[in-house]
C-alpha positions as CSV (number, residue, x, y, z in Angstrom):
1,M,5.1,18.8,6.9
2,A,8.6,19.4,8.3
3,I,10.5,20.8,11.1
4,D,11.7,24.3,10.2
5,T,15.2,24.5,11.8
6,N,15.1,28.3,11.4
7,R,12.4,28.5,14.1
8,T,13.1,28.2,17.8
9,F,12.0,25.1,19.8
10,K,9.7,26.2,22.7
11,P,9.4,23.7,25.5
12,I,5.9,23.4,27.0
13,N,4.8,22.1,30.4
14,I,3.1,18.7,30.2
15,A,1.2,16.7,32.8
16,L,1.0,12.9,32.4
17,L,-2.0,11.0,33.7
18,T,-2.2,7.2,33.7
19,V,-5.7,5.8,34.0
20,S,-5.7,2.3,35.4
21,D,-7.3,0.1,38.0
22,T,-4.2,-2.3,38.0
23,R,-1.1,-0.3,37.3
24,G,1.1,1.4,39.9
25,P,4.3,3.5,39.7
26,E,6.4,0.3,39.5
27,D,4.7,-1.1,36.4
28,D,3.3,1.9,34.6
29,T,5.2,1.1,31.4
30,S,3.1,3.2,29.0
31,G,3.5,6.2,31.4
32,D,7.2,5.6,31.5
33,I,7.4,5.6,27.7
34,L,5.5,8.8,27.5
35,A,7.6,10.5,30.3
36,E,10.8,9.5,28.4
37,R,9.5,10.9,25.1
38,I,8.2,14.1,26.7
39,R,11.6,14.8,28.3
40,G,13.5,13.5,25.3
41,A,11.7,16.0,23.1
42,G,12.8,18.8,25.4
43,H,9.5,19.5,27.1
44,K,9.0,19.8,30.9
45,L,7.1,17.0,32.6
46,V,5.6,19.1,35.4
47,A,3.2,16.6,36.9
48,R,2.5,12.8,36.8
49,A,-0.2,10.8,38.4
50,I,-2.0,7.5,38.3
51,E,-5.8,7.5,38.8
52,R,-8.3,4.6,38.9
53,D,-10.9,4.2,36.1
54,D,-13.4,6.5,37.9
55,A,-14.9,9.3,35.9
56,Q,-15.4,11.7,38.9
57,R,-11.8,11.2,40.1
58,L,-10.6,11.8,36.6
59,V,-12.7,15.0,36.2
60,S,-11.3,16.3,39.5
61,R,-7.7,15.6,38.6
62,L,-8.2,17.1,35.1
63,N,-9.9,20.2,36.5
64,D,-7.0,20.7,39.0
65,W,-4.5,20.5,36.2
66,I,-6.5,22.6,33.7
67,D,-6.7,25.4,36.4
68,D,-2.9,25.2,36.9
69,Q,-1.4,28.0,34.8
70,G,1.9,26.0,34.9
71,I,0.4,23.2,32.7
72,D,0.0,23.7,29.0
73,A,-1.1,20.2,28.0
74,I,-2.2,17.0,29.6
75,V,-1.4,13.6,28.0
76,S,-3.3,10.6,29.4
77,T,-2.9,6.9,28.8
78,G,-5.6,4.3,29.4
79,G,-9.3,4.1,29.9
80,T,-10.1,4.7,26.2
81,G,-11.5,1.2,25.4
82,L,-15.0,-0.1,25.3
83,T,-15.4,-1.9,28.7
84,G,-17.6,-0.7,31.5
85,R,-14.5,0.6,33.4
86,D,-13.1,2.6,30.4
87,V,-14.3,6.1,31.2
88,T,-11.6,8.5,30.1
89,P,-13.6,9.9,27.1
90,E,-16.6,10.4,29.4
91,A,-14.4,12.4,31.8
92,L,-13.0,14.5,29.0
93,D,-16.6,15.2,27.8
94,R,-17.3,16.7,31.2
95,V,-14.4,19.1,31.1
96,K,-14.0,20.0,27.5
97,E,-14.9,23.2,25.7
98,K,-13.9,22.1,22.2
99,D,-13.2,18.7,20.6
100,I,-10.2,18.2,18.4
101,P,-11.7,15.4,16.3
102,G,-8.8,15.1,13.9
103,F,-6.6,13.8,16.7
104,G,-8.6,10.6,17.2
105,E,-9.1,10.1,13.5
106,L,-5.4,10.4,12.8
107,F,-4.5,8.2,15.8
108,R,-6.7,5.4,14.5
109,W,-5.3,5.7,11.0
110,I,-1.7,5.5,12.4
111,S,-2.7,2.6,14.7
112,Y,-4.4,0.8,11.8
113,Q,-0.9,0.4,10.2
114,T,0.2,-1.7,13.2
115,I,-2.9,-3.4,14.6
116,G,-5.3,-3.4,11.7
117,T,-9.0,-3.2,12.3
118,S,-8.6,-3.7,16.1
119,T,-8.0,0.1,16.1
120,V,-11.8,0.6,15.9
121,Q,-12.0,-0.4,19.6
122,S,-10.0,2.7,20.5
123,R,-11.7,5.9,21.7
124,A,-8.5,8.0,21.6
125,M,-9.4,11.6,21.5
126,A,-8.2,15.2,22.2
127,V,-10.0,18.2,23.6
128,L,-9.4,21.8,24.6
129,S,-10.4,23.0,28.0
130,R,-9.9,26.5,29.3
131,G,-6.7,26.9,27.3
132,T,-5.3,23.5,28.1
133,Y,-4.9,20.7,25.5
134,I,-5.8,17.2,26.7
135,F,-4.8,14.2,24.7
136,A,-6.2,10.8,25.6
137,L,-4.3,7.7,24.3
138,P,-5.0,4.1,24.9
139,G,-3.0,2.3,27.6
140,S,-0.8,0.0,25.6
141,N,2.8,0.6,25.0
142,G,2.3,0.5,21.2
143,A,-0.5,3.0,21.4
144,V,1.4,5.6,23.3
145,K,4.3,5.2,20.9
146,D,2.0,5.6,18.0
147,G,0.3,8.7,19.5
148,W,3.5,10.4,20.6
149,D,5.7,9.5,17.7
150,G,3.0,9.9,15.0
151,I,1.2,13.0,16.2
152,L,2.3,14.7,19.4
153,A,6.0,14.9,18.8
154,E,5.3,17.1,15.7
155,Q,2.2,19.0,16.9
156,L,3.8,19.9,20.2
157,D,6.9,21.3,18.4
158,A,6.7,25.0,17.6
159,R,9.0,24.4,14.6
160,N,6.6,22.1,12.9
161,R,5.3,23.5,9.6
162,P,2.8,24.4,8.3
163,C,1.2,24.6,11.7
164,N,1.3,23.2,15.2
165,F,-0.6,23.3,18.5
166,V,2.1,25.3,20.3
167,E,1.8,28.4,18.1
168,L,-2.0,28.5,18.9
169,M,-1.4,28.5,22.7
170,P,-1.3,32.3,23.2
171,R,-4.7,32.6,21.5
172,L,-6.5,29.6,23.2
173,R,-8.3,31.8,25.8
174,E,-9.6,34.4,23.3
175,I,-13.2,35.3,23.5
């Protein structure tokens, strides 16, 4: 696992969705952290929004972004817990074509290193829908750092070896 400096970095277009009943643009700290990391890695932040914890609104927003050919991946923060209002995984279930189970498993393993067994309360996940990657992270600042720094920074870098999500992008819509 390493970055192959002989390969070319390929920026991708990423949309960022914060799922929250309480956060607005002025206090969306986890969204700000992700936006900074997305841009800092050299990717393009092409859309950003905040949606309430409402499955139908999330499905509508996700479908709009999935259908936008200018968006390669969606990263969301929030709504992955266990309370009645946490509905991000249910929304992803309604738009997905394929699960990427290793993402949630690896996220919880990384998170365990910092928060211990509390990580079992996270329903972080990733799916593929109509050629678009969707990654759902918990809403805490620590969780988005763990998810980006520990998984997405490498997997969204075409130079990462032995493999990465970016090199699969041209083939995601194959039948």
